C-alpha positions in Angstrom: 110.3 28.5 -24.2 113.1 31.0 -23.6 116.2 28.8 -23.2 119.3 30.3 -21.7 122.8 29.3 -20.5 124.0 31.1 -17.3 127.2 31.3 -15.5 130.9 32.1 -16.1 132.3 31.7 -19.6 133.1 28.1 -20.3 131.1 26.9 -17.2 127.5 27.9 -18.2 124.6 25.9 -17.0 121.3 25.3 -18.9 118.2 27.2 -17.9 115.0 28.9 -19.0 113.2 32.1 -18.4 109.7 31.4 -16.9 106.5 33.3 -17.6 107.3 35.8 -14.9 110.7 36.6 -16.4 112.6 34.6 -13.7 115.7 32.5 -14.5 115.3 28.8 -13.6 117.9 26.1 -13.7 117.6 23.1 -16.0 120.7 21.2 -14.9 118.6 18.3 -13.5 117.1 17.7 -16.9 120.0 18.2 -19.3 123.8 18.8 -19.1 123.7 21.7 -21.6 121.6 23.1 -24.4 123.0 21.5 -27.5 122.0 19.5 -30.6 119.8 17.1 -28.6 117.9 19.9 -26.9 117.5 21.9 -30.2 116.0 19.0 -32.0 112.2 18.7 -32.3 112.2 15.8 -29.8 114.4 17.7 -27.4 112.3 20.8 -27.5 109.2 18.8 -26.9 110.8 17.1 -23.9 111.9 20.4 -22.4 108.5 22.0 -23.1 106.8 19.2 -21.0 108.7 20.4 -17.9 106.7 22.6 -15.5 108.9 25.6 -14.9 107.6 25.9 -11.4 109.4 22.7 -10.5 112.8 24.1 -11.5 115.0 25.9 -8.9 115.2 29.6 -9.2 118.6 31.1 -9.9 119.3 33.9 -7.5 121.0 37.1 -8.3 121.9 38.3 -11.8 124.4 35.8 -13.3 126.1 36.3 -16.6 124.1 35.0 -19.6 126.2 33.2 -22.2 125.3 32.2 -25.7 122.0 30.3 -25.1 123.0 27.1 -26.9 126.1 25.2 -28.0 127.1 23.2 -31.1 127.4 26.0 -33.6 129.4 24.7 -36.6 129.0 27.8 -38.7 127.4 31.2 -38.8 126.1 32.3 -42.2 125.6 36.0 -42.7 123.3 37.7 -45.1 124.4 41.1 -46.4 122.3 43.9 -47.7 118.9 42.3 -46.9 117.1 45.6 -46.1 116.6 47.8 -49.1 117.3 51.1 -47.2 120.5 49.6 -45.7 121.8 48.7 -49.2 121.1 52.3 -50.3 122.8 53.9 -47.3 126.0 51.9 -48.0 125.9 52.7 -51.7 125.4 49.1 -52.8 123.0 47.8 -55.4 119.9 46.0 -54.3 120.9 42.3 -54.6 119.0 40.0 -57.0 119.9 37.0 -54.7 121.0 36.9 -51.1 124.6 38.0 -50.5 126.2 35.4 -48.2 129.3 35.6 -46.0 130.7 33.6 -43.1 131.5 34.6 -39.6 134.1 32.7 -37.7 133.0 30.6 -34.7 135.8 32.2 -32.8 133.8 35.4 -33.0 131.0 34.0 -30.8 130.4 36.1 -27.7 127.9 36.3 -24.9 125.1 38.9 -25.3 126.5 41.3 -22.7 130.2 40.5 -23.0 132.6 43.2 -24.1 133.2 43.9 -27.8 137.0 44.0 -28.2 138.3 46.3 -31.0 140.7 44.2 -33.1 144.3 45.3 -33.7 144.4 48.0 -36.4 140.6 48.7 -36.2 139.5 52.1 -37.4 135.9 51.4 -38.6 134.2 49.0 -36.3 130.4 49.2 -36.8 127.2 48.0 -35.2 124.5 45.8 -36.9 121.5 44.6 -35.0 119.9 41.5 -36.6 117.4 38.7 -36.2 119.2 35.3 -36.0 117.8 32.0 -37.1 118.9 28.8 -35.3 118.7 25.5 -37.1 117.2 22.6 -35.2 117.6 19.7 -37.6 119.8 18.9 -40.6 118.7 21.0 -43.5 119.7 20.2 -47.1 117.9 21.3 -50.3 114.9 22.5 -48.2 111.8 23.8 -50.0 110.8 27.3 -49.0 107.3 26.3 -47.8 108.9 23.8 -45.3 111.9 26.0 -44.3 110.7 27.4 -41.0 110.0 23.9 -39.7 113.8 23.3 -39.7 114.3 26.1 -37.1 114.8 25.4 -33.4 114.1 29.1 -32.8 115.2 32.7 -33.0 117.8 34.9 -31.3 119.0 38.5 -31.1 122.3 38.7 -33.0 124.8 41.5 -33.2 126.8 41.3 -36.5 129.7 43.5 -35.4 131.7 44.5 -38.5 135.0 46.2 -39.2 134.4 48.2 -42.4 138.0 48.9 -43.2 138.8 45.2 -43.1 135.6 44.3 -44.9 135.6 46.8 -47.7 139.1 48.2 -48.1 141.5 45.2 -47.7 140.5 43.3 -50.8 138.8 40.0 -51.3 135.6 39.0 -49.6 133.8 40.4 -46.5 134.8 37.6 -44.1 137.9 39.3 -42.7 135.8 42.2 -41.4 133.1 40.0 -39.9 135.0 37.3 -38.0 137.1 39.1 -35.5 137.0 37.9 -31.9 133.9 39.0 -30.0 132.1 40.1 -33.2 129.2 37.7 -32.9 127.2 38.3 -29.7 124.2 35.9 -29.5 121.3 35.9 -27.1 120.3 36.6 -24.3 118.0 33.7 -24.9 116.8 31.3 -27.6 113.0 31.7 -28.2 111.7 28.4 -29.6 110.1 28.5 -33.0 106.6 27.7 -31.7 106.5 31.0 -29.8 107.3 33.2 -32.8 104.2 33.3 -34.9 105.6 35.4 -37.7 109.3 36.2 -37.9 108.5 38.8 -40.6 106.8 41.1 -38.0 109.6 41.8 -35.5 111.0 45.1 -34.5 114.8 45.3 -34.7 116.6 48.2 -32.9 120.0 49.5 -31.8 121.2 52.3 -29.5 124.7 53.6 -29.3 125.5 55.6 -26.2 121.8 56.0 -25.6 121.0 57.4 -29.0 118.7 55.3 -31.2 120.6 54.4 -34.4 118.5 51.6 -35.9 114.8 51.1 -35.6 113.0 49.0 -38.2 111.1 45.8 -38.7 111.8 42.4 -40.3 108.8 43.1 -42.6 111.3 45.3 -44.5 113.6 42.4 -45.4 114.2 41.8 -49.1 114.5 38.1 -48.6 112.3 36.4 -46.0 113.5 34.1 -43.3 111.9 31.1 -45.0 113.6 32.1 -48.3 117.0 32.4 -46.6 116.9 29.0 -45.0 115.8 27.4 -48.3 118.3 29.3 -50.4 121.3 28.7 -48.1 120.5 25.0 -47.9 121.0 24.7 -51.6 124.7 25.5 -51.2 125.6 23.9 -47.9 124.2 21.5 -45.3 122.9 23.4 -42.3 123.4 21.5 -39.0 121.6 21.8 -35.6 122.9 24.9 -33.8 124.0 26.7 -37.0 123.0 30.3 -37.1 121.8 32.5 -40.0 122.1 36.2 -39.3 119.5 37.7 -41.6 120.8 41.2 -42.3 120.7 44.6 -40.7 118.3 47.5 -41.2 119.4 51.1 -42.0 121.2 53.2 -39.4 124.7 51.7 -39.3 127.7 53.9 -38.7 128.9 53.5 -42.2 125.8 55.1 -43.6 126.0 58.2 -41.5 127.2 61.6 -42.8 130.0 61.7 -41.8 130.4 58.0 -41.0 130.7 57.2 -37.2 132.3 54.1 -35.8 132.7 52.5 -32.4 135.5 53.5 -30.0 136.6 52.3 -26.7 134.1 53.2 -23.9 131.1 53.2 -26.2 128.0 51.2 -25.1 125.8 49.4 -27.6 122.3 48.2 -26.7 120.2 46.3 -29.2 117.2 44.0 -29.3 114.6 42.2 -31.4 111.0 42.2 -30.3 110.3 39.2 -28.0 113.8 38.0 -28.1 115.4 40.1 -25.4 118.1 42.7 -25.4 121.9 42.8 -25.5 124.2 45.4 -24.0 127.9 45.5 -24.8 130.8 47.8 -23.8 133.4 48.5 -26.4 137.0 48.0 -25.2 140.4 48.4 -26.7 142.1 45.3 -27.8 145.6 44.3 -26.8 148.3 46.2 -28.8 
């Protein structure tokens, strides 16, 4: 299934994308797409619904984040060898973790707002993993069974805040609008191998990132297992798995986002995002 939430911010309704790519409304079957719907039993119940019986949604409504109940976003840094090299960082021996604030959560095609004082806001297309049931000390060979599904994730990053203001990375990762998620959640049963997915990003129509999750240093299963050794992962939690090479920081000279830029990105089978970059309030 491709699960979505459609409508104005804060008033989204649940829905799904049918086999013909049409948006259908799920409101008669659930109030929202949250923990209950992300659970194994919830996904099974929704999968039993014949999409043809659901009302079509006319027009092109805004798509919001395709599920609710996100208690935390765990980021993985430097998880593509070529990306680590382009940023001048050492290849990590273990996954590098950081947190993105839940106040950064944004719809897949909502504007990216440059934070006050930003000089080096950068793009990072990523595969996102969505937890479907409580995960604690998970063995790697069972890890993917804890996922509700997969999403396209944009780990927008302010490099000056991240790298030049001291301390950890979080201050450059958690700015408002810096976590676009969606457009839809593809349930785990429809992604046969998460290590075979193209990840790409265009800025102003120019391809900047074009890689594949088979280039990850640490696999999706390893990341779920590894992170669950340090914190309990709850339904709706998101792991953003790292970005491939081609970010603005790695260019010579570096290039960063400015007001008026347009970023398009996607992950194979998981849909596309498109965001306009706008200036923040002074």
